[in-house]
C-alpha positions in Angstrom: 19.4 -1.7 13.8 19.8 -2.7 10.1 21.4 0.0 7.9 18.9 0.9 5.2 20.0 4.3 4.1 19.6 4.9 0.4 17.6 1.7 -0.2 14.7 2.2 -2.6 11.3 0.7 -2.1 10.2 -0.7 -5.4 7.9 -3.6 -4.6 8.9 -4.8 -1.1 10.4 -7.9 -2.7 13.8 -6.2 -2.3 13.2 -5.8 1.5 14.0 -8.6 4.0 11.7 -9.6 6.8 13.9 -7.8 9.2 13.9 -4.6 7.1 10.1 -4.6 6.9 9.8 -5.1 10.6 12.3 -2.3 11.3 10.3 0.1 9.2 7.1 -0.8 11.0 8.8 -0.6 14.4 10.1 2.9 13.5 6.6 3.9 12.4 5.1 2.7 15.6 7.6 4.6 17.7 7.2 7.8 15.8 3.4 7.6 16.0 3.5 7.0 19.7 5.8 10.0 20.2 3.7 12.3 18.0 0.5 11.4 19.9 2.1 12.6 23.2 3.3 15.8 21.5 6.9 14.9 21.0 8.5 16.2 17.8 11.5 14.6 16.1 12.9 16.5 13.2 14.9 13.5 11.9 14.8 14.8 8.3 15.6 18.4 9.0 17.0 20.0 5.8 15.9 17.1 3.6 13.7 17.4 0.6 11.4 14.8 -1.0 10.4 15.2 -4.7 6.9 13.8 -5.2 6.0 12.8 -8.8 2.3 12.3 -9.5 0.9 10.9 -12.8 -2.4 10.1 -11.0 -4.6 12.2 -8.7 -4.2 11.6 -5.0 -5.6 12.3 -1.6 -3.9 10.0 0.9 -0.6 9.6 -0.9 0.0 13.4 -1.3 -1.2 14.4 2.1 0.5 11.6 4.0 3.9 12.1 2.4 3.8 15.9 2.5 2.5 16.0 6.1 5.0 13.3 7.1 7.9 15.2 5.8 6.8 18.4 7.5 6.5 16.6 10.9 10.0 15.2 10.4 11.4 18.7 9.8 11.8 18.2 6.0 10.1 19.5 2.9 8.1 17.9 0.1 7.8 19.3 -3.5 4.6 18.3 -5.4 5.2 17.6 -9.1 1.8 17.0 -10.8 1.0 15.4 -14.1 1.6 18.6 -16.1 4.8 19.7 -14.3 7.3 17.2 -15.7 5.3 14.8 -18.0 7.3 11.8 -16.9 8.9 10.1 -19.9 7.3 12.5 -22.5 8.8 16.0 -22.0 12.0 14.5 -20.7 13.2 10.9 -20.3 12.6 9.1 -17.0 16.4 8.6 -16.7 17.1 12.4 -17.1 14.4 13.3 -14.6 15.9 10.9 -12.1 19.4 12.4 -12.6 18.1 16.0 -12.3 16.1 15.3 -9.1 18.9 13.3 -7.4 21.2 16.3 -7.7 18.7 18.6 -5.8 16.6 16.3 -3.5 17.2 13.6 -0.9 14.5 11.2 -2.1 12.0 10.7 -4.8 8.4 9.3 -4.4 6.5 8.5 -7.6 2.8 7.6 -8.1 2.7 6.3 -11.7 0.7 4.1 -14.1 3.5 1.7 -15.2 5.8 -0.2 -12.9 8.7 0.2 -15.4 8.8 3.9 -14.6 9.5 3.2 -10.9 12.2 0.7 -11.9 13.8 3.2 -14.3 13.7 6.0 -11.7 15.5 3.8 -9.2 18.0 2.6 -11.7 19.2 6.1 -12.6 18.7 7.9 -9.2 21.5 8.2 -6.6 18.8 8.9 -3.9 16.2 6.4 -2.8 13.1 6.0 -4.8 9.7 5.2 -3.2 6.9 3.5 -5.1 3.9 5.5 -4.1 1.7 3.3 -6.4 2.0 1.7 -9.8 0.0 -0.8 -11.8 1.6 -3.9 -10.2 2.4 -2.9 -6.6 1.4 -0.6 -3.8 4.0 -1.3 -1.1 3.4 1.9 1.0 -0.2 0.9 1.3 0.8 -2.6 2.5 3.2 -1.1 5.1 0.3 1.0 6.5 -2.0 -2.0 6.4 0.3 -4.2 8.5 1.0 -1.4 10.9 -2.8 -1.2 11.4 -3.1 -5.0 11.7 -0.4 -4.9 14.4 -2.2 -2.2 16.3 -5.6 -3.9 16.1 -4.6 -7.5 16.6 -1.2 -7.3 18.4 0.1 -10.1 16.1 0.7 -10.9 12.5 -0.4 -14.5 13.0 -3.9 -13.9 11.6 -5.9 -14.8 8.6 -6.2 -11.9 6.1 -8.8 -12.3 3.3 -8.8 -10.1 0.3 -12.0 -10.0 -1.7 -12.1 -8.6 -5.2 -9.6 -7.9 -8.0 -6.2 -9.5 -7.6 -4.6 -6.1 -8.2 -1.6 -4.1 -7.1 -2.9 -3.8 -3.5 -3.5 -7.5 -3.3 0.0 -8.2 -4.7 1.7 -6.0 -2.0 -0.4 -7.5 0.7 0.7 -11.0 -0.4 4.4 -10.0 -0.4 4.1 -8.4 3.1 2.1 -11.3 4.5 4.8 -13.7 3.3 7.5 -11.7 5.1 5.5 -11.3 8.3 3.9 -14.7 8.7 0.3 -13.8 8.0 -2.0 -16.4 6.4 -4.1 -15.2 3.4 -7.0 -16.1 1.3 -8.1 -14.3 -1.9 -11.7 -14.4 -3.1 -11.9 -13.2 -6.7 -13.8 -14.0 -9.9 -12.1 -16.3 -12.4 -9.8 -14.3 -14.6 -9.0 -11.7 -11.9 -6.6 -13.7 -9.8 -3.3 -12.2 -8.7 -0.3 -12.6 -11.1 1.2 -16.0 -11.2 4.7 -14.8 -10.6 3.7 -13.0 -7.4 1.8 -16.0 -6.2 4.9 -18.2 -6.8 7.2 -15.7 -5.1 5.0 -15.4 -2.1 4.7 -19.1 -1.7 8.4 -19.5 -2.0 8.7 -17.0 0.8 6.4 -19.2 2.9 3.0 -17.6 2.4 0.1 -19.9 3.3 -2.4 -18.8 0.7 -5.7 -20.1 -0.8 -7.2 -18.5 -3.9 -10.9 -19.2 -4.6 -13.7 -17.9 -6.7 -16.1 -18.4 -3.8 -16.1 -15.3 -1.6 -18.0 -17.0 1.3 -15.3 -19.7 1.4 -12.5 -17.1 1.2 -13.9 -15.1 4.2 -14.6 -18.1 6.4 -12.7 -17.8 9.7 -11.0 -14.5 8.6 -9.6 -12.1 11.2 -9.3 -9.3 8.6 -11.5 -8.8 5.5 -10.0 -6.4 2.9 -11.4 -5.1 -0.3 -10.6 -2.5 -3.0 -12.5 -0.9 -5.9 -13.4 -3.1 -8.7 -12.4 -0.5 -11.4 -9.1 1.3 -10.7 -7.8 4.4 -12.4 -7.0 3.6 -16.0 -9.6 0.9 -16.3 -12.7 3.1 -16.7 -13.5 1.5 -20.1 -13.9 -1.8 -18.3 -16.3 -0.5 -15.7 -19.5 -2.1 -16.8 -17.9 -5.4 -17.5 -16.3 -5.4 -14.1 -19.6 -4.6 -12.4 -21.0 -7.7 -14.0 -18.0 -9.9 -13.3 -17.7 -8.9 -9.7 -21.4 -9.5 -8.9 -21.5 -11.5 -5.7 -18.2 -10.2 -4.4 -19.5 -7.2 -2.5 -18.4 -7.0 1.1 -21.7 -6.7 3.0 -22.8 -7.7 6.5 -23.9 -11.1 5.3 -20.4 -11.8 3.9 -18.7 -10.3 7.0 -20.7 -12.7 9.3 -18.7 -15.6 7.8 -15.6 -14.2 9.4 -14.6 -14.3 13.1 -16.8 -12.2 15.5 -14.0 -9.7 16.1 -13.1 -9.3 12.4 -11.8 -6.0 11.2 -12.7 -4.5 7.8 -10.0 -2.8 5.7 -10.1 -0.8 2.5 -7.3 1.2 0.9 -9.7 3.9 -0.3 -11.3 5.6 -2.1 -14.3 3.4 -1.7 -17.1 3.1 -4.2 -19.9 2.6 -1.6 -22.6 0.4 -2.9 -20.3 -1.4 -5.2 -17.4 -3.4 -3.6 -18.6 -2.5 0.0 -21.8 -1.4 1.6 -22.3 1.7 3.7 -23.3 -0.6 6.6 -19.9 -2.3 6.6 -18.0 1.0 6.1 -19.7 2.5 9.1 -19.8 -0.6 11.3 -17.8 -1.3 14.5 -15.6 -3.7 12.4 -14.4 -0.9 10.1 -10.9 0.5 10.7 -10.5 2.2 7.3 -9.8 5.7 8.6 -7.2 4.5 11.1 -5.7 2.6 8.2 -5.6 5.8 6.1 -3.9 7.7 8.9 -1.3 5.0 9.1 -0.2 5.7 5.6 1.5 8.8 7.1 3.1 7.0 10.0 4.3 4.0 8.0 5.8 6.3 5.4 7.5 8.3 8.1 9.0 5.1 9.4 10.2 4.3 5.9 11.6 7.7 5.1 13.5 7.9 8.4 15.2 4.6 7.6 16.1 5.3 4.0 16.6 9.1 3.9 
């Protein structure tokens, strides 16, 4: 057992392969025990502060329910409650919360706010989403891959925008030995520094502007919305640029026969994915959504 107490989750770059595996193993064990009715109040008396600059379904419910199941408590701090960096500096907010809580989760627009919270907080900070990374999503995704495939030695294809979700999948894949391909329009590739880091960590990755080529032989096909929160002004341009990158049954047939389809949700059905794929036997999106809670429980038990 690796000692992880107090270790913030900023991007997953700061976590070793062994630490990522330990979080996933803890998550798997806690999920198994919960399914048979066992309760483990491992965070009894602990409080998690949850900072939200963006609206949320899965992030809020999964963290809050996870803390409740572990015997702890979560406090929701919405966009108008603290006005991160406006009403009060990020550093001062961190130093207030670390005197009263045992952990801070933040769902923000800018990555620098996560970095600053972690710099000034004495309790662990969890990146619940920012413009560059979504590490909690990637932990849930790889827990799902393990459950469905019983191995990480698979080909994962991400189709769409090389965004925060794609970045965190690449980092996790590099640490867990998963091969990747990314199919995205030119100009929407993942950031060069994250590609370089992932390759240095051993990631076998191919990036192409041909979605059919990207999906060929894939064990997992994954997509995300083409227009994320904060990009609404680009919506029409993105609809044009991503034409041909929709995950439909024609595209899915290029993958392996037992391919699973993943999406971090919310899905814009009819844009990046069809109803037919979302409701097909290949889709595991709601198991994947549930695993946000289990993966985050595994994380919180290790660091809080």
